[in-house]
GUDO-269505 format. One record per residue: x, y, z of N, C-alpha, C in turn. Coordinates in steps of 0.1 Angstrom, whole numbers, padded with zeros to 4 digits, always signed. Example, Ala and Ser with C-alpha at 12.3 -4.5 7.8 and 13.67 -1.06 7.14 Angstrom:
+0132-0057+0078+0123-0045+0078+0132-0033+0078
+0128-0022+0071+0137-0011+0071+0129+0000+0079
end
This chain:
-0126-0002-0276-0131-0003-0260-0145-0005-0259
-0147-0013-0249-0160-0019-0245-0170-0009-0239
-0172+0002-0245-0179+0014-0236-0189+0019-0249
-0201+0019-0244-0213+0024-0252-0214+0039-0251
-0210+0048-0262-0209+0061-0261-0221+0067-0269
-0221+0082-0261-0231+0089-0264-0225+0100-0274
-0231+0105-0284-0227+0115-0291-0227+0131-0284
-0216+0137-0288-0215+0150-0280-0210+0163-0288
-0214+0174-0289-0208+0183-0294-0198+0193-0286
-0198+0189-0273-0189+0198-0264-0174+0197-0269
-0168+0209-0264-0155+0212-0267-0148+0208-0254
-0136+0203-0254-0129+0200-0242-0122+0216-0238
-0119+0219-0224-0114+0232-0221-0101+0225-0214
-0087+0231-0217-0075+0230-0212-0075+0238-0198
-0069+0230-0187-0065+0234-0176-0049+0236-0176
-0045+0249-0181-0030+0250-0182-0023+0252-0169
-0030+0257-0161-0023+0261-0148-0031+0255-0138
-0024+0244-0131-0032+0235-0122-0026+0237-0109
-0031+0246-0099-0024+0246-0087-0023+0234-0079
-0013+0232-0074-0012+0217-0065-0021+0219-0054
-0024+0232-0049-0032+0233-0036-0036+0248-0037
-0049+0250-0031-0054+0261-0028-0062+0262-0015
-0055+0266-0005-0062+0264+0011-0060+0249+0015
-0070+0245+0018-0067+0231+0022-0072+0220+0011
-0077+0227-0003-0079+0219-0014-0068+0215-0021
-0066+0203-0026-0052+0199-0032-0057+0191-0045
-0046+0190-0054-0050+0182-0066-0041+0169-0069
-0047+0160-0072-0038+0147-0078-0044+0145-0091
-0036+0138-0099-0040+0134-0114-0036+0120-0115
-0044+0110-0116-0041+0095-0118-0046+0090-0132
-0041+0083-0137-0044+0076-0150-0045+0062-0145
-0057+0055-0146-0059+0040-0142-0067+0034-0152
-0065+0034-0165-0073+0027-0174-0087+0038-0176
-0099+0031-0177-0110+0038-0181-0113+0047-0170
-0113+0059-0176-0117+0072-0166-0130+0073-0160
-0139+0065-0168-0154+0065-0158-0150+0057-0145
-0142+0047-0144-0140+0036-0134-0131+0046-0123
-0121+0050-0129-0113+0057-0118-0120+0070-0109
-0130+0077-0118-0138+0087-0113-0148+0083-0102
-0153+0070-0105-0163+0063-0096-0157+0058-0083
-0144+0054-0084-0137+0048-0073-0133+0062-0065
-0128+0071-0070-0126+0082-0063-0135+0092-0057
-0147+0092-0063-0160+0099-0059-0164+0095-0045
-0159+0082-0042-0165+0075-0029-0154+0076-0019
-0145+0084-0021-0133+0085-0009-0136+0095-0002
-0137+0093+0010-0138+0106+0019-0127+0115+0018
-0134+0127+0017-0122+0139+0015-0122+0144+0002
-0124+0136-0010-0124+0138-0022-0137+0149-0025
-0132+0159-0031-0146+0168-0032-0149+0171-0049
-0140+0167-0058-0146+0166-0072-0135+0158-0078
-0143+0152-0091-0132+0146-0098-0136+0148-0113
-0126+0148-0123-0128+0154-0135-0122+0144-0145
-0130+0136-0154-0121+0127-0163-0119+0137-0173
-0105+0131-0180-0101+0139-0191-0089+0131-0196
-0077+0139-0205-0069+0132-0213-0058+0142-0209
-0043+0133-0208-0030+0142-0205-0020+0132-0212
-0009+0141-0216+0003+0136-0222+0005+0133-0237
-0005+0141-0243-0004+0136-0258+0005+0148-0263
+0004+0144-0278+0013+0153-0287+0009+0168-0290
-0004+0167-0292-0012+0180-0297-0023+0186-0284
-0026+0199-0287-0036+0204-0279-0051+0198-0282
-0058+0202-0274-0074+0198-0275-0076+0186-0277
-0072+0173-0272-0075+0160-0275-0091+0157-0273
-0097+0147-0281-0109+0144-0277-0111+0129-0276
-0123+0126-0274-0124+0110-0271-0118+0102-0285
-0124+0109-0296-0120+0102-0311-0105+0103-0312
-0097+0114-0307-0085+0117-0312-0073+0113-0302
-0080+0109-0287-0067+0107-0277-0058+0095-0281
-0063+0086-0286-0056+0074-0286-0045+0075-0297
-0049+0081-0308-0037+0084-0318-0027+0097-0313
-0033+0105-0304-0026+0116-0301-0016+0113-0288
-0016+0100-0283-0008+0095-0273-0010+0101-0259
-0024+0105-0257-0030+0107-0244-0033+0097-0236
-0030+0097-0224-0037+0087-0213-0052+0092-0209
-0060+0083-0207-0072+0086-0199-0070+0088-0185
-0071+0099-0178-0070+0102-0165-0080+0108-0159
-0079+0111-0145-0087+0118-0135-0078+0128-0127
-0084+0139-0129-0080+0149-0120-0087+0150-0107
-0082+0149-0096-0091+0147-0083-0087+0158-0074
-0098+0164-0070-0096+0178-0061-0099+0171-0046
-0093+0175-0037-0095+0166-0020-0090+0177-0012
-0099+0175+0002-0094+0183+0011-0083+0175+0019
-0071+0181+0018-0058+0177+0026-0062+0174+0042
-0072+0182+0048-0073+0182+0062-0081+0169+0064
-0086+0162+0055-0093+0150+0057-0088+0138+0050
-0080+0137+0040-0074+0128+0032-0061+0132+0028
-0052+0125+0027-0039+0128+0023-0035+0121+0009
-0027+0128+0003-0021+0122-0008-0015+0110-0009
-0007+0106+0002-0006+0094+0005-0015+0082+0007
-0027+0087+0013-0038+0078+0013-0044+0075-0002
-0043+0089-0010-0051+0087-0024-0042+0077-0032
-0029+0078-0031-0021+0069-0038-0022+0055-0033
-0022+0052-0020-0026+0037-0017-0040+0033-0022
-0048+0042-0021-0062+0038-0027-0061+0034-0044
-0051+0044-0051-0052+0042-0065-0043+0028-0068
-0033+0026-0063-0028+0013-0066-0037+0001-0065
-0044+0002-0054-0054-0009-0052-0068-0008-0059
-0068+0000-0069-0081-0001-0077-0076-0004-0092
-0065-0007-0094-0059-0010-0108-0049-0021-0106
-0045-0027-0119-0033-0036-0120-0021-0030-0122
-0014-0026-0115+0000-0017-0120+0011-0025-0124
+0009-0040-0126+0020-0046-0130+0017-0050-0146
+0006-0044-0151+0002-0048-0166+0007-0034-0173
+0015-0036-0182+0021-0025-0190+0012-0025-0204
+0004-0031-0207-0003-0032-0220-0018-0026-0220
-0019-0020-0207-0035-0014-0206-0041-0018-0193
-0052-0016-0192-0060-0023-0179-0072-0030-0184
-0073-0043-0179-0083-0052-0180-0086-0052-0196
-0099-0050-0200-0103-0052-0215-0099-0043-0223
-0094-0031-0218-0089-0019-0225-0074-0020-0227
-0070-0019-0241-0055-0022-0243-0050-0011-0250
-0034-0009-0249-0029+0002-0255-0025+0013-0245
-0017+0020-0249-0010+0033-0242-0020+0041-0235
-0030+0046-0242-0042+0053-0233-0048+0047-0222
-0046+0034-0219-0052+0026-0209-0042+0024-0198
-0030+0027-0198-0019+0022-0190-0019+0029-0179
-0014+0026-0168-0014+0034-0156-0002+0043-0154
-0004+0055-0148+0005+0066-0143+0001+0075-0134
+0011+0080-0127+0008+0091-0116+0012+0104-0122
+0006+0116-0123+0011+0126-0128+0012+0136-0117
+0025+0139-0114+0029+0148-0102+0030+0164-0105
+0026+0172-0095+0024+0184-0096+0036+0192-0088
+0042+0184-0081+0056+0189-0074+0064+0179-0069
+0076+0184-0064+0086+0175-0059+0081+0164-0048
+0073+0170-0039+0068+0163-0028+0058+0151-0034
+0050+0155-0043+0039+0145-0049+0050+0135-0055
+0058+0139-0063+0068+0129-0070+0074+0118-0060
+0079+0124-0049+0087+0117-0037+0076+0106-0033
+0064+0111-0028+0054+0101-0022+0050+0092-0032
+0051+0095-0046+0045+0086-0057+0055+0075-0059
+0067+0078-0057+0079+0069-0058+0078+0060-0047
+0077+0064-0035+0075+0055-0023+0062+0048-0024
+0052+0052-0028+0039+0045-0030+0042+0032-0041
+0048+0035-0049+0052+0026-0061+0059+0015-0056
+0071+0017-0048+0077+0006-0041+0071-0002-0031
+0063+0006-0025+0055-0003-0013+0046-0011-0021
+0039-0008-0031+0031-0015-0040+0038-0028-0046
+0050-0028-0050+0061-0036-0055+0062-0045-0046
+0066-0042-0033+0068-0050-0022+0058-0059-0018
+0047-0051-0017+0034-0059-0013+0030-0070-0022
+0031-0067-0035+0027-0077-0047+0039-0087-0048
+0050-0085-0047+0062-0091-0051+0063-0093-0065
+0059-0084-0072+0059-0082-0087+0062-0067-0092
+0068-0067-0103+0074-0056-0109+0063-0045-0112
+0060-0034-0106+0051-0025-0108+0056-0015-0119
+0047-0014-0131+0052-0004-0142+0046+0008-0143
+0036+0013-0131+0031+0024-0134+0041+0036-0137
+0037+0045-0145+0047+0057-0147+0046+0067-0138
+0057+0074-0134+0054+0085-0127+0062+0098-0135
+0053+0106-0137+0056+0117-0148+0052+0131-0141
+0059+0142-0144+0054+0156-0142+0041+0159-0151
+0032+0164-0145+0020+0167-0149+0021+0178-0163
+0016+0173-0174+0016+0180-0185+0001+0189-0184
-0004+0194-0193-0018+0200-0195-0029+0189-0193
-0036+0191-0187-0046+0182-0184-0059+0187-0192
-0065+0180-0201-0077+0185-0208-0089+0177-0203
-0099+0183-0199-0112+0177-0196-0119+0171-0208
-0124+0160-0205-0130+0152-0213-0147+0158-0216
-0152+0154-0227-0164+0159-0230-0175+0158-0219
-0186+0166-0219-0195+0165-0208-0200+0151-0207
-0203+0145-0217-0210+0131-0215-0202+0122-0208
-0188+0123-0208-0181+0114-0200-0180+0117-0184
-0184+0129-0180-0182+0134-0166-0194+0128-0160
-0189+0121-0147-0200+0114-0137-0207+0103-0149
-0201+0097-0156-0208+0087-0165-0217+0077-0157
-0213+0073-0146-0216+0062-0138-0231+0068-0133
-0234+0079-0132-0246+0083-0125-0254+0088-0136
-0249+0092-0150-0258+0096-0160-0264+0083-0166
-0256+0071-0165-0259+0060-0171-0255+0048-0167
-0262+0045-0155-0258+0034-0146-0258+0023-0150
-0268+0019-0157-0271+0005-0165-0256+0003-0171
-0255+0011-0183-0245+0011-0192-0231+0009-0186
-0229+0018-0175-0217+0017-0169-0214+0006-0161
-0223+0001-0154-0222-0013-0146-0220-0026-0156
-0226-0026-0166-0225-0035-0177-0210-0034-0180
-0206-0021-0184-0190-0023-0191-0183-0026-0180
-0183-0022-0168-0174-0025-0157-0173-0039-0154
-0183-0048-0153-0184-0061-0150-0178-0068-0163
-0184-0064-0176-0177-0070-0187-0164-0069-0188
-0159-0059-0185-0143-0058-0188-0135-0065-0175
-0143-0066-0166-0135-0075-0158-0126-0070-0145
-0129-0057-0143-0119-0049-0136-0120-0051-0120
-0131-0053-0116-0130-0056-0101-0128-0070-0097
-0129-0081-0106-0124-0094-0107-0109-0098-0106
-0104-0087-0115-0090-0088-0117-0084-0080-0105
-0087-0070-0102-0083-0063-0090-0082-0072-0078
-0094-0078-0075-0095-0086-0063-0083-0098-0063
-0084-0106-0076-0074-0115-0078-0060-0110-0073
-0055-0099-0078-0043-0094-0077-0041-0088-0061
-0050-0081-0058-0048-0075-0043-0054-0082-0032
-0062-0093-0035-0071-0099-0024-0079-0091-0015
-0077-0092-0002-0085-0082+0005-0081-0068+0005
-0068-0064+0000-0066-0050-0002-0072-0045-0013
-0079-0052-0021-0085-0044-0033-0095-0034-0027
-0096-0023-0035-0107-0012-0033-0116-0012-0046
-0129-0014-0044-0138-0013-0057-0149-0002-0053
-0151+0007-0062-0160+0016-0061-0176+0013-0067
-0174+0000-0073-0186-0004-0079-0197-0007-0072
-0196-0011-0059-0207-0012-0049-0208-0001-0040
-0202+0009-0039-0201+0020-0030-0214+0028-0032
end
């Protein structure tokens, strides 16, 4: 992966019981390739109150950046949002327009299962909305959308140095994002509907 990493001794902490909502605050989990970029994109969506980069879907507990690929995890972001400001449907629409949902081999320069797209749902309502959003994206693009929709497993937060990486290391982050071709590819695919957090 074309990312310049810092060393870290921090351990990940499992969130084994993620409520779908608490008051007006609700949770969504999306995998869209590099979690640095997904986190940046959603941090700038009105109504989003917190984003956490992490791993999900692997074979063993306590995945780390060094082990998540072999463990079968995807990089993902847990998004907490104010449902009185932004809806789950709105987040799904934004998600699809920040990724290439037609690519089953990864995202942009990052290849392999860990970087493929997926929506991890926390209840039946989220699953139904995700299915509808995927069908809408497929109709809009006129191409097969391969983004997976799966019930959420344990979400494991990534090491501290990955959290808000775009703020901690803006030069490295911007270099990576541009070199990986993420925004150019999304723009080519989605045209005027493309959403990018790069310049937000």
